[in-house]
C-alpha positions, -999 to 999 in steps of 0.1 A, spaced: 0 0 0 12 35 -8 25 56 19 -1 84 16 -29 59 19 -14 46 53 -10 82 65 -47 88 60 -54 65 90 -39 92 114 -65 120 107 -94 94 107 -82 81 142 -77 117 154 -113 125 142 -128 93 157 -112 99 192 -124 136 192 -159 124 183 -157 99 213 -146 126 237 -176 148 227 -201 119 229 -187 111 263 -192 147 273 -229 146 260 -236 113 280 -222 128 312 -232 163 310 -260 166 284 -238 188 262 -208 182 240 -188 211 255 -193 233 285 -204 268 278 -193 301 294 -217 323 313 -218 345 282 -238 318 265 -257 304 296 -263 334 318 -249 337 353 -220 352 372 -182 348 365 -156 357 391 -119 360 383 -95 357 411 -57 361 408 -41 332 428 -7 342 444 -4 312 467 -10 274 466 -44 261 456 -59 227 457 -83 227 428 -98 194 436 -107 205 472 -120 238 460 -144 220 435 -157 199 463 -161 228 487 -179 251 464 -212 236 453 -231 242 421 -202 262 406 -177 255 379 -140 263 386 -109 263 364 -73 277 367 -60 296 338 -22 301 335 -5 333 337 14 355 361 -3 352 384 -26 324 376 -62 333 373 -90 313 391 -122 315 371 -154 307 389 -187 304 371 -221 302 389 -257 303 378 -264 322 411 -257 358 414 -245 359 451 -208 369 447 -205 377 484 -213 342 495 -191 326 469 -161 349 479 -167 342 516 -165 304 509 -135 310 487 -115 323 517 -112 288 531 -91 276 500 -72 306 488 -59 340 499 -69 368 476 -71 406 475 -107 417 470 -95 447 450 -81 424 424 -113 404 420 -133 409 388 -171 400 388 -192 398 357 -229 391 354 -250 382 324 -288 376 323 -298 341 312 -321 355 285 -292 375 271 -269 344 272 -294 324 252 -296 351 226 -258 351 222 -258 313 220 -285 313 193 -267 340 173 -234 319 176 -251 288 163 -266 308 134 -231 323 126 -214 288 125 -243 273 103 -239 304 78 -202 299 78 -203 262 69 -231 270 42 -211 298 27 -180 278 24 -197 249 7 -215 272 -18 -184 291 -28 -162 261 -32 -189 244 -54 -192 275 -75 -154 277 -80 -147 240 -88 -182 228 -101 -176 194 -87 -189 176 -55 -155 160 -45 -135 192 -39 -165 206 -22 -167 175 0 -131 176 9 -131 212 20 -163 207 41 -148 175 56 -117 192 67 -136 222 82 -158 199 101 -129 178 113 -110 208 124 -140 221 143 -147 187 161 -109 181 169 -107 216 183 -139 213 204 -125 180 218 -92 197 227 -111 226 244 -130 201 264 -99 181 275 -80 213 285 -109 229 302 -115 258 277 -151 268 277 -172 278 247 -177 315 249 -183 345 225 -145 348 222 -138 311 215 -168 311 190 -151 340 172 -118 320 172 -135 289 157 -149 311 129 -115 325 122 -101 290 122 -127 280 96 -116 308 74 -80 299 78 -85 263 68 -103 275 36 -71 293 25 -48 262 26 -75 240 11 -79 264 -18 -42 261 -23 -42 223 -23 -75 220 -45 -62 245 -71 -28 228 -73 -44 194 -78 -72 203 -102 -61 234 -122 -23 229 -126 -8 209 -153 19 183 -146 24 156 -122 0 155 -92 28 146 -66 50 174 -77 22 200 -76 11 189 -41 47 190 -29 52 225 -42 20 240 -26 25 220 5 57 238 13 39 271 11 10 258 31 30 244 58 52 276 60 20 296 66 9 271 93 42 272 110 44 310 111 7 311 124 17 287 153 49 306 161 30 338 164 4 323 187 28 307 211 40 340 227 5 353 229 -6 322 249 24 320 272 31 356 278 -4 370 280 -21 374 315 -55 378 299 -75 345 302 -96 355 271 -66 362 249 -50 328 261 -82 310 252 -84 325 217 -48 318 210 -53 282 223 -83 276 200 -65 290 169 -34 271 177 -52 238 180 -73 246 149 -42 254 128 -24 223 138 -55 202 131 -60 219 98 -24 210 87 -31 173 94 -65 173 77 -55 193 47 -21 178 37 -29 142 47 -67 137 46 -77 161 19 -46 156 -3 -52 118 -2 -88 120 -11 -80 145 -41 -52 121 -52 -76 91 -52 -103 111 -71 -80 125 -97 -64 91 -104 -99 75 -109 -110 101 -134 
């Protein structure tokens, strides 16, 4: 069996594992990924942590709240609660961590407003996928190129959601925006690949090799630009955006240059 056919197993396994992660989330929590209070409504409290913190004991001690620790200098403890009693939560928090009340940030979003944000976010994602499919079909007038681009976009989306779930990144307005940016990025490299395979004359392998160098260079530059943003920023939102984009760009490289390149090779050889 040719090497490129064997390599196609890797993105398929990666997608399958990601789907299993999301299914497990749905079975346990009733949703594939936890949403931020921006999309559910409620209160979010951000507390800089300057000492030791046992996150497991904190989760056990604070009932009906969701807690996560975001890296930075200092690390930021994010507490989400459907209740709007910040005083009660902060008093309970004293037992687990020392903090300066002046540094604490409290945000509050009405449930109705959160639901509106969530509906608008889903609509934006649906329109993005529909627009992508329509534009690709009009450009290449063939179902297979359209299928490969949509498959890559959906795979990137699922893999990124699974990574967000594993690393405790919630779905919020900011990360929804990052997911939309990631979809746009994946279209660029897929257009490079599809154009090289379908519209350039010459050997398929040499055409793919030439354009792959350009595509992977773009991917590498994108990842390198996101690394300092993630590790040096003290803003949790900026870190989450850079995380989502970084995972999405990495997944896009695998799905475009292994999965989609393999499908297009197979299709062109059979024509």
